[in-house]
C-alpha positions as CSV (number, residue, x, y, z in Angstrom):
1,M,119.3,132.7,86.4
2,T,121.5,131.4,89.7
3,D,121.2,130.8,93.5
4,K,122.9,134.4,93.9
5,E,120.9,136.4,91.4
6,L,117.5,134.5,93.0
7,V,118.4,135.5,96.4
8,D,119.2,138.9,95.6
9,G,116.1,139.3,93.7
10,C,114.0,138.1,96.6
11,L,116.0,140.3,99.2
12,R,114.8,143.0,96.4
13,E,111.1,141.7,97.1
14,E,110.6,141.5,93.7
15,R,107.1,138.5,92.6
16,Q,108.7,137.5,89.9
17,V,111.7,136.5,91.5
18,Q,109.8,135.1,94.0
19,E,107.5,132.8,91.6
20,L,110.4,131.3,89.8
21,L,112.3,130.3,93.5
22,F,109.3,128.6,94.1
23,R,108.7,127.3,90.4
24,R,112.5,125.8,90.9
25,F,112.2,124.6,94.1
26,A,109.0,123.4,95.7
27,P,108.2,120.1,93.3
28,R,111.4,119.0,94.9
29,M,110.2,120.5,98.8
30,K,107.0,118.8,98.2
31,A,108.6,115.7,97.6
32,V,110.8,116.0,101.3
33,C,107.6,117.1,103.1
34,M,105.1,114.5,101.7
35,R,107.5,111.9,102.9
36,Y,107.3,113.7,106.7
37,C,104.1,114.1,106.5
38,Q,101.3,111.5,106.7
39,N,98.8,113.2,104.0
40,Q,98.7,115.2,101.2
41,E,97.3,118.2,103.3
42,D,99.8,118.6,105.7
43,A,102.6,117.9,103.3
44,E,100.9,121.2,101.3
45,D,100.5,122.8,104.7
46,A,103.7,122.5,105.3
47,L,105.7,123.1,101.7
48,M,103.8,126.4,102.1
49,E,104.9,127.5,105.4
50,T,107.9,126.6,104.2
51,F,108.5,129.2,101.6
52,V,107.0,131.7,103.8
53,K,110.3,130.8,106.6
54,V,112.5,131.4,103.0
55,F,110.8,134.6,101.8
56,D,111.0,136.1,105.4
57,H,114.2,134.8,106.3
58,I,115.9,134.9,103.0
59,R,118.4,137.9,104.2
60,S,119.8,134.7,106.7
61,F,121.1,132.6,104.2
62,S,125.2,133.4,103.9
63,H,125.9,131.7,100.5
64,Q,128.1,129.1,102.5
65,G,126.3,125.9,101.1
66,S,123.8,125.2,98.3
67,L,120.2,126.6,98.4
68,E,118.5,124.2,97.7
69,G,120.5,122.8,101.0
70,W,119.1,125.7,103.0
71,I,115.7,125.5,102.0
72,R,115.2,122.0,102.4
73,R,116.8,122.3,106.1
74,I,113.6,124.5,106.6
75,A,111.1,122.1,104.5
76,V,112.2,119.6,107.0
77,N,112.2,121.6,110.0
78,T,108.6,122.7,109.5
79,S,107.2,119.3,108.6
80,L,108.6,118.3,111.8
81,N,106.9,120.8,113.5
82,K,103.5,120.1,112.1
83,I,103.7,116.7,112.8
84,R,104.8,117.8,116.5
85,S,101.5,120.1,116.4
86,R,99.2,117.1,115.5
87,R,101.2,114.1,117.4
88,Q,98.7,112.4,119.6
89,T,99.1,111.1,123.1
90,E,98.3,107.3,121.5
91,T,101.4,105.1,121.4
92,L,102.9,105.5,117.9
93,E,104.9,101.5,117.9
94,P,102.8,99.1,116.1
95,E,103.9,95.5,117.8
96,L,107.0,94.1,115.7
97,H,107.6,89.9,115.5
98,D,111.3,89.4,114.6
99,T,111.6,87.3,111.3
100,E,114.6,86.5,109.5
101,I,114.8,88.6,106.8
102,G,117.4,89.3,104.1
103,D,119.4,92.3,104.2
104,D,118.6,93.1,100.3
105,A,114.4,93.4,100.7
106,L,115.3,96.7,100.4
107,N,117.2,97.3,96.8
108,R,114.3,94.8,95.0
109,L,111.4,97.5,95.7
110,E,111.0,100.5,93.2
111,T,111.9,104.1,94.7
112,I,108.4,105.1,94.1
113,E,106.6,101.7,96.1
114,L,109.4,102.1,98.8
115,L,108.3,106.2,99.4
116,E,104.8,104.8,99.6
117,L,105.7,102.1,102.3
118,I,107.5,104.5,104.2
119,V,104.6,106.7,104.1
120,R,102.8,103.9,105.9
121,L,105.3,103.3,108.7
122,P,104.3,104.8,112.4
123,E,105.6,108.8,113.0
124,G,108.3,108.0,114.4
125,Y,109.9,105.0,112.4
126,R,109.1,107.5,109.9
127,M,110.9,110.7,110.9
128,V,113.8,108.2,111.9
129,F,114.3,106.9,108.6
130,N,114.1,109.4,106.7
131,L,116.4,112.0,108.7
132,Y,119.3,109.6,108.6
133,A,118.4,107.3,105.6
134,V,117.6,109.9,103.5
135,E,118.6,113.5,104.5
136,G,121.8,111.9,105.6
137,Y,121.3,113.5,109.0
138,S,123.3,111.7,112.2
139,H,121.6,110.0,115.2
140,H,123.0,112.7,117.1
141,E,121.4,115.3,114.7
142,I,118.6,113.5,115.1
143,A,117.9,113.1,118.6
144,G,118.6,117.3,119.2
145,M,115.8,117.7,116.3
146,L,113.4,115.6,117.9
147,G,114.1,115.6,121.1
148,I,114.9,112.3,121.6
149,E,118.4,110.1,123.4
150,E,120.5,109.1,120.5
151,V,119.8,105.1,121.7
152,T,116.3,105.7,120.8
153,S,117.3,107.1,117.6
154,R,119.3,104.0,116.4
155,T,115.9,102.0,117.9
156,Q,113.5,103.9,115.9
157,L,116.2,103.4,112.6
158,A,116.3,99.7,113.5
159,K,112.5,98.9,113.7
160,A,111.7,101.1,110.7
161,R,114.4,98.6,108.6
162,R,112.5,96.1,109.9
163,A,108.6,97.3,109.5
164,L,109.8,98.1,106.2
165,Q,111.9,94.7,105.4
166,K,108.6,92.5,106.6
167,M,106.2,95.5,104.0
168,I,108.8,94.4,101.3
169,I,108.0,90.7,101.8
170,L,104.5,91.0,102.0
171,Q,104.4,92.7,98.6
172,K,105.7,90.8,97.0
173,E,104.4,88.0,98.1
174,L,100.7,89.9,96.8
175,H,102.5,89.6,93.5
């Protein structure tokens, strides 16, 4: 079934088509939610909220881009909103000491290992890293989405990269 047929069936509120759309995109969107949410429960909540929004707003899908891209944007925004609603008042930035780390540290790691390390990043670092490095948003867009300055987005990304490099080095030393 094509994306257009899926959308048309959802517009007609056909349960089987809605289920098909969910089954087709849920695994990929769960991975998106997991990159932002720090635990399985929050990611699953964000995933369910994402698809509620998808079905509620399917009329606004204009077929200008891909259906998956439209759903992904909803998943990212829903995950960010979930994080905002749980955000604590304590500072989220751990103290990092500057060390010289090779630029190729990230290239030596398996994808699954890297995703596990990303989840362990402090919330601010994790959100900016995912939005920039994984989703491809610009610092200007990230600043607007998170309500921060562009320079803060750039700083958070640099700190996230440093933190990931340190975690990679520690992991490699343990193995």
